[in-house]
C-alpha positions as CSV (number, residue, x, y, z in Angstrom):
1,M,46.4,26.5,-57.4
2,R,45.5,24.9,-54.0
3,Q,48.6,24.5,-51.8
4,I,49.2,21.2,-50.0
5,D,50.2,21.2,-46.4
6,R,53.1,18.7,-46.2
7,S,53.9,19.3,-42.5
8,P,53.7,16.3,-40.1
9,P,50.2,15.2,-38.9
10,R,50.8,16.4,-35.3
11,T,51.8,19.8,-36.5
12,R,48.8,20.1,-38.7
13,R,46.5,19.0,-35.8
14,L,48.1,21.6,-33.5
15,R,47.7,24.3,-36.2
16,R,44.1,23.5,-36.6
17,A,43.6,23.5,-32.8
18,I,45.3,26.9,-32.5
19,H,43.1,28.3,-35.3
20,R,39.9,26.9,-33.6
21,C,41.1,28.3,-30.2
22,G,41.6,31.7,-31.8
23,A,38.0,31.7,-33.2
24,L,36.6,30.4,-30.0
25,C,38.5,32.9,-27.9
26,A,37.0,35.6,-30.1
27,L,33.6,34.2,-29.3
28,L,34.2,33.1,-25.7
29,G,37.5,34.0,-24.4
30,A,38.2,37.6,-25.5
31,G,35.1,38.5,-23.6
32,V,31.7,37.1,-22.7
33,A,29.0,38.6,-25.0
34,P,28.7,42.3,-24.1
35,A,25.7,43.1,-21.9
36,L,23.0,45.4,-23.1
37,A,20.3,47.1,-21.0
38,A,17.3,49.3,-21.1
39,P,18.0,53.0,-21.8
40,P,16.9,55.6,-19.3
41,P,13.1,56.0,-19.0
42,I,11.8,59.0,-21.0
43,M,10.8,61.8,-18.6
44,T,7.1,62.8,-18.5
45,V,6.2,66.1,-20.2
46,V,4.6,68.5,-17.7
47,T,2.8,71.8,-18.5
48,D,3.8,75.1,-17.1
49,D,2.0,76.7,-14.1
50,N,-0.8,78.4,-16.0
51,G,-1.0,76.0,-19.0
52,K,-2.3,78.9,-21.3
53,P,-1.3,78.9,-24.9
54,T,0.7,81.8,-26.3
55,D,1.5,83.1,-29.8
56,D,5.1,83.9,-28.9
57,P,7.3,81.5,-30.9
58,L,10.1,82.0,-28.4
59,A,8.0,81.4,-25.3
60,F,10.0,78.3,-24.3
61,L,13.1,80.5,-24.0
62,H,11.4,82.9,-21.6
63,N,10.0,80.1,-19.5
64,W,12.8,77.6,-19.8
65,R,12.9,76.9,-16.1
66,R,9.2,75.9,-16.0
67,E,8.7,74.3,-19.4
68,G,8.0,70.5,-19.4
69,A,10.4,70.1,-22.4
70,L,13.4,72.0,-23.7
71,L,11.5,73.1,-26.8
72,G,8.3,73.7,-25.0
73,D,5.0,72.7,-26.6
74,W,6.7,72.6,-30.1
75,W,4.7,75.6,-31.1
76,H,1.3,74.0,-30.1
77,V,2.1,70.8,-32.1
78,R,2.3,68.7,-28.9
79,K,-1.1,70.0,-27.6
80,D,-2.8,69.6,-31.0
81,L,-1.6,66.0,-31.3
82,A,-2.7,65.3,-27.7
83,H,-6.3,66.3,-28.6
84,H,-6.3,63.5,-31.2
85,G,-4.8,60.9,-28.7
86,I,-1.2,61.2,-30.0
87,T,1.7,61.6,-27.7
88,V,5.2,62.3,-28.9
89,S,8.3,62.2,-26.7
90,V,11.9,62.8,-27.7
91,Q,14.8,62.4,-25.2
92,E,18.5,62.8,-25.6
93,T,20.8,61.0,-23.2
94,S,24.5,62.2,-23.4
95,E,27.3,61.1,-21.1
96,V,31.1,61.2,-20.7
97,L,32.7,58.3,-18.9
98,G,36.3,57.4,-18.4
99,N,38.5,55.0,-16.5
100,V,41.2,56.7,-14.4
101,T,42.7,53.4,-13.2
102,G,42.9,49.9,-14.6
103,G,41.6,48.7,-18.0
104,M,43.3,48.1,-21.3
105,H,43.7,51.9,-21.9
106,K,42.8,55.0,-20.0
107,S,40.7,57.7,-21.6
108,F,37.3,59.5,-21.4
109,D,34.8,58.8,-24.1
110,Y,31.5,60.4,-25.1
111,D,28.4,58.3,-26.0
112,G,24.8,59.3,-26.6
113,L,21.3,58.0,-27.3
114,T,18.3,59.8,-28.8
115,Q,15.0,58.1,-28.1
116,A,11.8,58.9,-30.0
117,V,8.4,57.4,-28.9
118,V,5.0,57.9,-30.5
119,Q,1.9,56.5,-28.8
120,V,-1.7,56.6,-30.0
121,N,-4.6,56.3,-27.5
122,S,-7.5,54.5,-29.2
123,Q,-10.1,56.1,-26.9
124,R,-9.2,59.7,-28.0
125,A,-8.2,58.8,-31.6
126,F,-11.1,56.4,-32.5
127,G,-13.5,56.3,-29.6
128,Y,-12.4,52.7,-28.8
129,Y,-11.5,52.1,-25.1
130,G,-8.3,50.4,-23.9
131,G,-6.0,50.4,-26.8
132,T,-2.5,51.9,-27.2
133,F,-0.3,51.8,-30.3
134,N,3.4,52.3,-29.7
135,V,6.3,52.9,-32.1
136,S,9.8,53.9,-31.0
137,A,13.2,54.5,-32.6
138,L,16.8,55.0,-31.5
139,Q,19.7,57.0,-32.7
140,I,22.9,55.7,-31.1
141,H,26.1,57.8,-31.3
142,G,29.5,58.2,-29.8
143,L,32.1,55.6,-28.6
144,N,31.9,52.5,-26.5
145,L,34.1,52.9,-23.4
146,S,33.6,49.3,-22.1
147,Q,34.6,47.8,-25.4
148,R,37.5,50.1,-26.1
149,N,39.0,50.4,-22.6
150,L,37.4,48.2,-19.9
151,G,37.0,44.6,-21.1
152,S,34.4,44.2,-18.4
153,L,31.4,41.8,-18.4
154,Q,29.0,44.2,-16.8
155,T,29.5,47.2,-19.1
156,A,29.7,50.7,-17.7
157,S,26.7,52.3,-19.4
158,G,23.3,51.0,-20.3
159,I,23.2,53.0,-23.6
160,E,26.4,51.6,-25.1
161,A,25.7,49.9,-28.4
162,D,26.7,50.0,-32.1
163,R,26.3,53.4,-33.7
164,A,23.0,53.3,-35.7
165,T,19.6,54.8,-36.4
166,R,17.2,52.0,-35.9
167,L,13.5,51.1,-35.3
168,W,13.1,49.7,-31.8
169,E,9.6,48.7,-30.7
170,V,6.3,48.4,-32.7
171,W,3.3,47.0,-30.7
172,Y,-0.4,47.3,-29.9
173,D,-1.6,46.9,-26.4
174,Q,-5.3,46.2,-25.5
175,K,-6.9,46.2,-22.1
176,L,-9.8,43.8,-21.6
177,L,-12.3,42.6,-18.9
178,P,-13.7,44.8,-16.1
179,E,-11.2,46.9,-14.2
180,D,-8.7,46.2,-17.0
181,R,-7.8,42.9,-15.4
182,L,-6.5,41.4,-18.7
183,D,-3.9,43.2,-20.8
184,L,-2.7,41.8,-24.2
185,R,0.3,43.2,-26.1
186,I,1.4,42.0,-29.6
187,G,4.2,43.1,-31.9
188,Q,7.9,43.8,-31.9
189,Q,8.9,44.2,-28.3
190,S,12.1,44.7,-26.2
191,L,11.9,42.6,-23.1
192,D,13.9,44.9,-20.9
193,Q,10.8,47.2,-20.7
194,E,8.6,44.8,-18.8
195,W,10.5,41.6,-17.7
196,M,13.0,41.0,-14.9
197,V,13.1,44.7,-14.1
198,S,13.4,46.7,-10.9
199,S,11.9,50.2,-11.0
200,N,14.4,51.5,-8.4
201,A,17.4,50.1,-10.2
202,L,16.7,52.1,-13.4
203,L,18.3,55.1,-11.6
204,F,21.8,53.7,-12.2
205,V,24.1,54.1,-15.2
206,N,25.7,50.6,-15.3
207,T,24.2,48.2,-17.8
208,M,23.4,45.5,-15.2
209,F,20.7,47.5,-13.5
210,G,18.6,47.1,-16.6
211,W,18.7,43.9,-18.6
212,P,20.5,41.3,-16.4
213,M,23.9,39.9,-17.1
214,L,22.8,36.2,-17.4
215,P,20.5,36.5,-20.4
216,S,22.7,39.2,-22.0
217,A,25.5,36.6,-22.2
218,D,23.6,33.3,-22.6
219,L,20.7,34.1,-25.0
220,P,21.4,34.4,-28.8
221,G,22.6,37.9,-29.6
222,G,22.1,38.9,-26.0
223,G,18.3,38.4,-26.2
224,P,15.6,40.8,-27.3
225,A,16.7,43.8,-25.3
226,Y,18.0,47.2,-26.1
227,P,18.8,48.0,-28.8
228,L,17.2,44.8,-30.2
229,S,13.6,43.5,-30.1
230,T,11.7,40.6,-31.5
231,P,8.1,39.9,-32.4
232,G,6.0,38.2,-29.8
233,V,2.9,38.2,-27.5
234,R,2.6,39.3,-23.9
235,V,-0.4,38.6,-21.7
236,R,-0.9,40.0,-18.2
237,W,-3.8,38.9,-16.0
238,R,-4.6,40.4,-12.6
239,P,-6.9,37.9,-10.8
240,V,-6.8,39.9,-7.6
241,N,-5.6,43.5,-7.0
242,A,-2.3,42.4,-5.3
243,L,-1.3,39.7,-7.9
244,A,-0.5,39.8,-11.6
245,I,0.5,36.9,-13.8
246,Q,2.5,37.8,-16.9
247,L,3.2,35.3,-19.7
248,G,5.1,35.8,-23.0
249,A,6.1,34.1,-26.1
250,F,8.7,35.6,-28.4
251,S,11.0,34.7,-31.3
252,G,13.9,32.8,-29.7
253,S,16.6,34.8,-31.4
254,P,17.1,38.4,-32.7
255,F,18.6,36.8,-35.9
256,N,16.2,36.2,-38.7
257,A,16.2,33.0,-40.8
258,A,18.5,34.6,-43.5
259,N,21.2,35.2,-40.8
260,A,21.0,31.7,-39.2
261,A,24.5,30.8,-40.3
262,A,25.9,34.1,-39.0
263,Q,24.4,33.3,-35.5
264,A,26.6,30.2,-35.2
265,S,29.7,32.2,-36.1
266,G,29.0,34.7,-33.3
267,A,28.0,37.6,-35.6
268,D,26.6,40.8,-34.1
269,P,22.8,41.1,-34.7
270,Q,23.1,44.8,-34.4
271,V,25.3,44.8,-37.5
272,L,23.2,42.2,-39.5
273,D,20.1,44.3,-38.9
274,G,21.4,47.8,-38.6
275,S,17.9,49.4,-39.2
276,G,15.9,47.2,-36.8
277,T,13.4,46.4,-39.6
278,S,14.1,42.7,-40.2
279,F,11.3,41.6,-37.7
280,P,13.2,38.3,-36.9
281,I,10.7,35.5,-36.7
282,Y,13.4,32.8,-36.4
283,H,11.8,29.4,-36.9
284,H,14.3,27.4,-34.9
285,G,13.2,28.3,-31.4
286,T,10.8,30.2,-29.1
287,L,11.6,32.2,-26.0
288,L,8.9,31.6,-23.3
289,L,8.6,33.6,-20.1
290,A,6.4,33.5,-17.0
291,E,6.4,36.0,-14.2
292,L,4.4,36.4,-11.0
293,Q,4.1,39.9,-9.6
294,L,3.0,40.6,-6.0
295,T,2.4,44.2,-4.9
296,T,1.7,45.4,-1.4
297,P,-0.3,47.2,-0.4
298,A,-2.8,46.0,-3.0
299,L,-4.2,48.3,-5.6
300,G,-7.1,50.2,-4.0
301,G,-6.3,49.1,-0.5
302,M,-7.8,51.1,2.3
303,V,-5.9,52.9,5.1
304,A,-7.5,54.1,8.4
305,P,-7.6,57.9,8.8
306,D,-5.3,57.9,11.8
307,A,-2.9,55.2,10.4
308,R,0.3,55.7,8.4
309,P,0.3,54.3,4.9
310,P,2.1,50.9,4.7
311,L,5.5,50.8,3.0
312,A,5.1,49.6,-0.5
313,A,6.8,46.5,-2.0
314,T,6.8,44.6,-5.3
315,W,8.0,41.1,-5.6
316,R,8.7,39.3,-8.9
317,L,9.4,35.6,-9.4
318,G,10.0,34.4,-13.0
319,V,11.4,31.8,-15.3
320,W,12.4,31.8,-19.0
321,Y,13.0,29.0,-21.4
322,D,14.5,29.3,-24.9
323,S,14.0,26.2,-27.2
324,E,16.9,27.1,-29.5
325,Q,20.0,24.9,-29.9
326,F,23.0,26.0,-27.8
327,A,26.6,25.1,-28.4
328,D,28.6,23.5,-25.6
329,V,31.2,26.0,-24.3
330,R,33.9,23.4,-23.6
331,Y,33.4,20.1,-25.5
332,G,33.0,19.3,-29.2
333,G,30.7,16.8,-30.9
334,D,33.5,14.1,-30.7
335,G,33.6,14.4,-26.9
336,L,37.0,16.0,-26.8
337,P,37.7,19.5,-25.4
338,L,37.4,22.2,-28.1
339,A,40.9,23.3,-27.3
340,D,42.4,19.8,-27.9
341,P,44.4,19.6,-31.1
342,A,43.0,16.1,-31.6
343,S,39.4,17.4,-31.7
344,D,37.7,17.5,-35.1
345,G,36.3,20.9,-34.4
346,S,32.6,19.9,-34.4
347,Q,30.3,21.5,-31.9
348,R,28.3,19.6,-29.3
349,L,24.8,21.0,-29.3
350,H,22.2,21.1,-26.6
351,R,18.5,21.7,-27.0
352,G,17.0,24.5,-24.9
353,N,18.2,26.8,-22.2
354,L,16.6,27.9,-18.9
355,G,16.9,30.6,-16.3
356,V,15.1,31.4,-13.0
357,Y,15.0,34.8,-11.3
358,G,13.6,36.9,-8.4
359,V,13.3,40.6,-8.1
360,V,12.3,42.8,-5.1
361,D,11.6,46.5,-4.7
362,K,10.9,47.4,-1.1
363,M,10.4,50.7,0.6
364,L,12.4,50.6,3.9
365,W,11.6,54.0,5.3
366,R,9.5,57.1,4.8
367,S,10.0,60.4,6.5
368,S,7.2,61.5,8.8
369,R,7.9,65.1,8.0
370,D,8.4,64.8,4.2
371,P,6.5,61.9,2.6
372,N,8.5,62.3,-0.6
373,R,11.7,61.3,1.3
374,T,12.0,57.5,1.1
375,L,14.7,54.9,1.3
376,N,14.2,52.0,-1.1
377,L,15.9,48.6,-1.4
378,F,16.1,46.6,-4.6
379,G,17.6,43.2,-5.3
380,R,17.6,40.8,-8.2
381,A,19.2,37.3,-8.5
382,M,19.2,35.0,-11.5
383,A,20.8,31.5,-12.2
384,T,20.7,28.7,-14.7
385,P,21.2,25.0,-14.1
386,F,23.0,24.4,-17.4
387,A,26.7,25.2,-17.1
388,D,27.6,23.3,-20.2
389,R,25.9,25.7,-22.7
390,N,26.2,29.0,-20.9
391,Q,28.9,31.6,-20.5
392,I,27.4,33.0,-17.3
393,S,25.9,30.7,-14.6
394,A,24.6,33.4,-12.1
395,S,24.2,37.1,-11.7
396,A,22.8,39.4,-9.0
397,N,22.2,43.1,-8.2
398,L,21.6,44.8,-4.9
399,G,21.2,48.5,-4.0
400,L,19.6,51.4,-2.1
401,V,17.9,54.5,-3.5
402,L,17.2,57.6,-1.3
403,K,14.6,59.9,-2.9
404,D,14.4,63.5,-1.9
405,P,17.8,63.3,-0.2
406,F,18.2,67.0,0.6
407,P,15.7,69.7,1.6
408,Y,13.7,71.1,-1.3
409,R,15.1,68.5,-3.7
410,T,12.0,66.4,-4.0
411,D,12.8,65.1,-7.5
412,D,16.4,64.2,-6.8
413,S,17.7,60.7,-6.1
414,L,20.9,59.3,-4.5
415,G,21.8,55.7,-5.1
416,L,24.4,53.1,-4.1
417,G,24.3,49.7,-5.8
418,M,26.4,46.7,-6.8
419,G,26.5,43.9,-9.4
420,F,27.9,40.4,-9.3
421,T,28.3,37.8,-12.1
422,R,29.8,34.4,-12.1
423,V,31.5,32.8,-15.1
424,S,30.2,29.3,-15.9
425,P,32.4,26.5,-14.5
426,D,32.5,24.9,-18.0
427,L,33.7,28.2,-19.6
428,A,36.4,28.4,-16.9
429,G,37.3,24.8,-17.9
430,F,37.7,26.0,-21.5
431,D,40.2,28.6,-20.3
432,G,42.2,25.9,-18.6
433,D,42.1,23.7,-21.7
434,T,43.3,26.5,-23.8
435,A,46.2,27.3,-21.5
436,L,47.1,23.5,-21.4
437,F,47.0,22.8,-25.1
438,S,48.3,26.1,-26.5
439,G,51.0,26.7,-23.8
440,T,50.0,30.4,-23.6
441,Y,48.9,32.6,-20.7
442,N,45.2,32.1,-20.4
443,P,43.9,32.5,-16.8
444,R,40.6,30.8,-15.7
445,R,37.9,33.3,-15.3
446,T,35.9,33.3,-12.1
447,S,33.6,36.3,-11.3
448,E,33.3,40.0,-11.6
449,T,31.9,42.5,-9.1
450,F,31.3,46.3,-9.4
451,V,30.0,49.0,-7.0
452,E,28.3,52.2,-8.3
453,A,27.4,55.4,-6.5
454,T,25.3,58.0,-8.4
455,Y,23.3,61.2,-7.8
456,Q,20.5,62.3,-10.1
457,R,19.6,66.0,-9.9
458,Q,16.5,67.4,-11.5
459,V,17.7,70.7,-12.7
460,T,14.5,71.7,-14.6
461,P,11.5,69.6,-15.5
462,W,13.3,68.7,-18.8
463,L,16.9,68.3,-17.6
464,Q,18.5,65.8,-15.3
465,I,22.3,65.9,-14.5
466,Q,23.8,62.7,-13.0
467,P,27.4,62.4,-11.8
468,D,28.4,58.8,-11.5
469,M,31.3,56.7,-10.1
470,Q,31.9,52.9,-10.5
471,F,34.6,50.6,-9.3
472,V,35.1,47.2,-11.0
473,F,36.8,44.3,-9.3
474,N,38.4,41.6,-11.5
475,P,37.2,42.9,-14.9
476,G,36.0,40.3,-17.3
477,G,36.1,37.7,-14.5
478,G,39.9,37.8,-14.6
479,V,40.6,37.9,-18.4
480,A,44.1,38.4,-19.7
481,N,45.0,41.9,-20.7
482,P,45.6,41.9,-24.5
483,Q,48.0,44.8,-24.1
484,T,50.5,42.7,-22.0
485,G,49.5,39.1,-22.7
486,T,50.9,38.0,-19.4
487,T,48.7,39.8,-16.8
488,R,45.0,40.2,-16.0
489,I,43.2,43.5,-16.6
490,G,43.6,45.6,-13.5
491,N,40.7,46.8,-11.3
492,E,39.0,49.9,-12.7
493,L,37.7,53.2,-11.4
494,V,35.2,54.7,-13.8
495,V,33.9,58.2,-13.3
496,G,31.7,60.5,-15.4
497,V,28.5,62.4,-15.8
498,R,25.2,61.8,-17.7
499,A,22.5,64.3,-18.8
500,N,18.9,63.4,-19.8
501,I,17.3,66.1,-21.9
502,L,13.6,66.0,-22.8
503,L,13.3,67.8,-26.1
């Protein structure tokens, strides 16, 4: 039998408001949507010094220091597939990270990612020039330190995600026109592989050096980035050697039509599509992107015999627009604050969302004695003009990477970088409304900054070991610590080590 609430109207309104605030805080307040990023790039398989086949099934054990992969040539399987235009790469990334200060708890956690990529070259396989078919899968395992301990916006590791075995990308790429000046890619794609990226920043462990914080928090489901992807089309045109124009159109959300209602409730698309096989063509919106890429010196540029090669630089300027509907982060459909007990709980909706960004990779210095030793700068900044529908209004990254930092360590890299993100003023206003109407401790979030130092050592052609240290200022932008309820989460020192193993 349905029970009737006979409490006074004011009490009922307050109860409803607290219930709504609890739900909204789960979606907005307990933490801005966790950021996702591109996983470490798969290392290139290299052959041994002589490249001669052998019938010894344990040859990879005898030559483990020189083999291009831990398991060698897979008993000639790799080489036989390559003759038919098929390339197979499998890489395991394992790491242990822990916070020794700050956070909600203190502990060290293990997490790992196995990537498998198969590519077919149409020239070798079918005699048709310029085509590449790609399919990749992920096996995600271990624990999520940022979710369990840190409560940070800019999560500590780019491989943190829900545990699953899932399909990732399935696409076909075709080069067209003389000199391959036009490149067309169609299929299920993860945008963190080609868009908004800095090649130097991929050295680092923190999430924010891959897929940026702003789209991670503001796009539905964090956008089509690791471990998610969506169907779409990407076109790249190179009118002159130094300039490329890249355009893309993708499904506006990683949720498919069957999960449309779940999107509004803040459900996790990784859970709704645990296998990655839903191919979400969501009919409510489209994500459009445009990016200009300027590279100096230009491809094929000439250098005088007695002149030093110029220092390379790549500049990217881009914009993205998502035509989905986005809920207001502070006000309801009735014009009242969402935290106000008098609000009817309806959502104010806005059509479309927009972000602009710039990325730079610039070589600052090259050793005259060792051309492999270089110092490289990278930077990326992104902002949105719409504070009313976004949780994050701006984010930025900056860093330096020194390659070949020590004698005879030509494949090693040393990096120092930082990340900054600013909470939307409207979301900070929601925090203030919640504190006002609920009478509980709920500080206004502002911004979060972290600094990371890392060193990647190439131990063998198939093994990289990478100690890492990060310090996070104002975790979560100043969010309340759920363990105390009356203080913010303290600044965090995170240390650990990562290993990349090409199998």
